[in-house]
C-alpha positions as CSV (number, residue, x, y, z in Angstrom):
1,M,155.7,-72.1,366.4
2,S,153.8,-75.2,367.4
3,L,150.3,-75.9,366.1
4,F,148.9,-75.5,369.7
5,S,150.6,-72.1,370.1
6,W,149.1,-71.0,366.7
7,F,145.6,-71.9,367.8
8,A,146.1,-70.3,371.2
9,G,147.0,-67.0,369.5
10,I,143.7,-66.8,367.7
11,P,141.3,-64.4,369.3
12,P,138.1,-66.2,370.6
13,L,135.8,-64.6,368.0
14,G,138.2,-65.6,365.2
15,F,138.4,-69.1,366.5
16,H,134.7,-69.5,366.7
17,I,134.2,-68.1,363.2
18,A,136.9,-70.6,362.0
19,I,135.0,-73.5,363.6
20,A,131.8,-72.5,361.9
21,G,133.6,-72.0,358.6
22,L,135.3,-75.3,358.8
23,W,132.0,-77.0,359.4
24,I,130.5,-75.4,356.3
25,L,133.6,-76.2,354.2
26,A,133.5,-79.9,355.4
27,I,129.8,-80.2,354.3
28,G,130.6,-78.6,351.0
29,L,133.5,-81.0,350.3
30,L,131.4,-84.0,351.3
31,A,128.7,-82.9,348.9
32,E,131.2,-82.5,346.1
33,V,132.7,-85.9,346.7
34,L,129.3,-87.5,346.7
35,H,128.4,-85.6,343.5
36,R,131.6,-86.7,341.7
37,T,131.2,-90.4,342.6
38,G,127.9,-90.5,340.7
39,R,126.6,-93.1,343.1
40,V,124.2,-90.7,344.9
41,S,121.4,-88.9,343.3
42,P,121.6,-85.1,343.0
43,E,118.6,-84.7,345.3
44,V,120.2,-86.8,348.0
45,V,123.4,-84.7,347.7
46,R,121.3,-81.5,348.1
47,K,119.6,-82.8,351.2
48,V,123.0,-83.7,352.7
49,V,124.0,-80.1,352.2
50,H,120.6,-78.9,353.4
51,I,120.8,-80.9,356.7
52,G,124.5,-80.4,357.3
53,T,124.8,-76.7,356.8
54,G,121.6,-75.9,358.7
55,N,123.2,-77.1,361.9
56,V,125.7,-74.3,361.8
57,I,123.0,-72.2,363.6
58,L,123.7,-74.3,366.7
59,L,127.4,-73.5,366.5
60,A,126.5,-69.8,366.1
61,W,124.2,-70.0,369.1
62,W,126.5,-72.0,371.4
63,L,129.7,-70.1,370.4
64,Q,127.8,-66.7,370.7
65,I,129.0,-65.6,367.2
66,P,127.9,-62.0,366.6
67,A,124.8,-61.2,364.5
68,W,126.9,-59.4,361.9
69,V,128.9,-62.5,361.1
70,G,125.7,-64.6,360.5
71,I,124.1,-61.9,358.4
72,A,127.2,-61.3,356.3
73,A,127.6,-65.1,355.8
74,S,123.9,-65.3,354.7
75,I,124.3,-62.5,352.2
76,G,127.5,-63.9,350.8
77,F,126.2,-67.5,350.5
78,G,122.9,-66.3,349.2
79,A,124.6,-64.3,346.4
80,I,126.8,-67.3,345.5
81,T,123.8,-69.7,345.4
82,F,121.7,-67.3,343.3
83,I,124.5,-66.9,340.7
84,S,125.0,-70.7,340.7
85,Y,121.5,-71.2,339.2
86,Q,122.9,-69.6,336.0
87,V,126.6,-70.5,336.3
88,P,127.8,-73.9,337.6
89,I,129.6,-72.6,340.6
90,L,128.0,-75.2,342.9
91,P,127.0,-78.0,340.6
92,S,126.6,-80.4,343.6
93,I,124.0,-78.1,345.2
94,N,122.2,-76.3,342.4
95,G,121.4,-77.5,338.9
96,V,121.8,-74.8,336.2
97,G,118.3,-73.6,335.2
98,R,116.6,-75.3,338.1
99,K,113.1,-73.9,338.8
100,S,113.5,-74.0,342.5
101,L,115.3,-71.2,344.4
102,G,115.3,-73.2,347.6
103,T,119.0,-72.9,348.4
104,F,118.9,-69.2,347.9
105,F,115.8,-68.8,350.2
106,Y,117.5,-71.1,352.7
107,A,120.5,-68.7,353.0
108,V,118.1,-65.7,353.2
109,S,116.1,-67.3,356.0
110,I,119.2,-67.8,358.2
111,G,120.1,-64.1,357.8
112,V,116.6,-62.9,358.5
113,L,116.3,-65.0,361.7
114,V,119.8,-64.1,363.0
115,A,119.0,-60.4,362.3
116,W,115.7,-60.8,364.2
117,F,116.5,-62.8,367.2
118,W,120.2,-62.2,368.0
119,P,119.6,-58.5,369.0
120,L,116.8,-59.7,371.3
121,W,119.1,-62.2,373.0
122,Q,116.7,-65.0,371.9
123,P,118.8,-67.1,369.6
124,Q,116.9,-70.2,370.4
125,Y,114.0,-69.0,368.2
126,A,116.4,-68.6,365.3
127,A,117.8,-72.0,365.9
128,L,114.3,-73.5,366.1
129,G,113.2,-72.0,362.8
130,V,116.3,-73.0,360.9
131,L,116.4,-76.6,362.3
132,V,112.7,-77.2,361.7
133,M,113.5,-76.6,358.1
134,T,116.8,-78.3,358.2
135,W,115.7,-81.6,359.6
136,G,111.9,-81.5,358.9
137,D,112.0,-80.7,355.3
138,G,115.3,-82.6,354.7
139,L,114.1,-85.9,356.1
140,A,110.6,-85.4,354.7
141,A,112.0,-85.3,351.2
142,L,114.2,-88.3,351.7
143,V,111.4,-90.4,353.3
144,G,108.9,-89.3,350.7
145,Q,111.2,-90.3,347.8
146,R,112.2,-93.6,349.3
147,F,109.0,-94.7,351.1
148,G,106.2,-92.5,349.7
149,Q,103.6,-94.8,348.5
150,H,100.5,-92.7,349.3
151,R,100.5,-89.7,347.0
152,Y,98.4,-86.5,346.9
153,K,98.5,-83.5,344.7
154,L,98.4,-79.8,345.5
155,W,98.1,-77.8,342.3
156,D,100.8,-79.2,340.0
157,M,102.9,-80.6,342.9
158,E,102.9,-84.2,344.0
159,K,103.5,-85.0,347.7
160,S,103.4,-88.1,349.8
161,W,101.6,-88.6,353.1
162,E,104.7,-90.4,354.4
163,G,106.8,-87.3,353.7
164,S,104.3,-84.9,355.2
165,L,104.0,-87.1,358.3
166,T,107.7,-87.1,358.6
167,M,107.8,-83.3,358.4
168,A,105.2,-83.0,361.2
169,I,106.9,-85.5,363.5
170,V,110.4,-84.2,363.0
171,S,109.3,-80.5,363.4
172,F,107.5,-81.4,366.6
173,I,110.6,-83.1,368.0
174,V,113.0,-80.4,367.0
175,A,110.9,-77.6,368.3
176,G,110.3,-79.5,371.5
177,L,114.0,-80.2,372.1
178,I,115.0,-76.6,371.6
179,L,112.2,-75.1,373.7
180,A,112.7,-77.7,376.5
181,S,116.4,-76.9,376.7
182,V,115.6,-73.3,377.4
183,Q,112.3,-73.3,379.3
184,G,112.1,-76.8,380.6
185,I,109.6,-79.6,380.1
186,V,106.3,-77.8,380.6
187,W,103.0,-78.0,378.9
188,Q,103.7,-74.7,377.0
189,T,106.7,-76.5,375.4
190,W,104.6,-79.2,373.8
191,L,101.7,-77.0,372.9
192,V,103.9,-74.5,371.0
193,S,105.9,-77.4,369.4
194,L,102.6,-78.9,368.2
195,L,101.4,-75.7,366.6
196,V,104.8,-75.1,365.0
197,A,104.7,-78.6,363.5
198,V,101.2,-78.2,362.1
199,V,102.0,-74.8,360.5
200,A,105.4,-75.9,359.2
201,T,104.0,-79.0,357.6
202,G,101.2,-77.0,355.9
203,L,103.6,-74.4,354.5
204,E,106.0,-77.1,353.2
205,A,103.1,-78.9,351.5
206,F,101.7,-75.8,349.8
207,S,104.9,-73.9,348.9
208,K,106.3,-73.8,345.3
209,Y,109.7,-73.0,343.8
210,G,111.5,-73.6,347.1
211,I,109.9,-70.7,348.9
212,D,109.2,-73.0,351.9
213,N,112.9,-72.7,352.7
214,L,112.0,-69.1,353.7
215,T,108.4,-69.4,354.9
216,V,108.8,-72.5,357.1
217,P,111.8,-71.3,359.2
218,V,110.5,-67.7,359.6
219,A,106.9,-68.8,360.4
220,S,108.1,-71.5,362.8
221,A,110.3,-69.0,364.7
222,A,107.6,-66.3,364.7
223,I,105.0,-68.7,366.1
224,A,107.2,-70.0,368.8
225,F,108.3,-66.5,369.8
226,G,104.8,-65.0,369.7
227,L,103.3,-67.8,371.8
228,G,106.2,-67.6,374.1
229,Q,105.1,-64.1,374.9
230,L,101.5,-65.0,375.3
231,L,102.1,-68.2,377.3
232,P,104.7,-67.2,379.9
233,M,106.2,-69.7,382.3
234,V,104.3,-69.7,385.6
């Protein structure tokens, strides 16, 4: 049997799940390679995973992968990441004994948003929430660490204005692109995107122990969805 014939024999759903799975596997392998080289800091490796895996929500949306697949994957990956905080299953992603549960909350947020918006046939809001966190928080952390010269403190956490500004700008762009792709370039798109960016930036700044990986995507999606009902296209 030729390779083409083998692929042709896979049912569409199975093929789509395989594509998403291969994407996650590729990101995991890249993270492990970066981790083993020792040339990249652990935080950069985590952000590579953070940004790379989050984009799987776009594959799930575009390939119309069923909700149960996304929820099951979220539960499975969430369990693995939670265990990894105590046992070095994923050393390139979680450090044993780390105080932050960010990776676990990240997995949970994807499952929550898929369970919420897939049955409503509104997957764009799940994608918006996940990608605001994926790109906004991921780039904010990298920019803040590399270029953050102006620091501020919230409780015992130190942030940078450069990182927070990055979070706001990227969140606005991500939300705007997703909403514009669905409802067009109208004033509601930019107003909703602006409000999403403000709330997401505030939640990211005030959150501790990685809980922003849950609060930011869920709140961003909820705001966009809620305002979408209040500000219908006319």
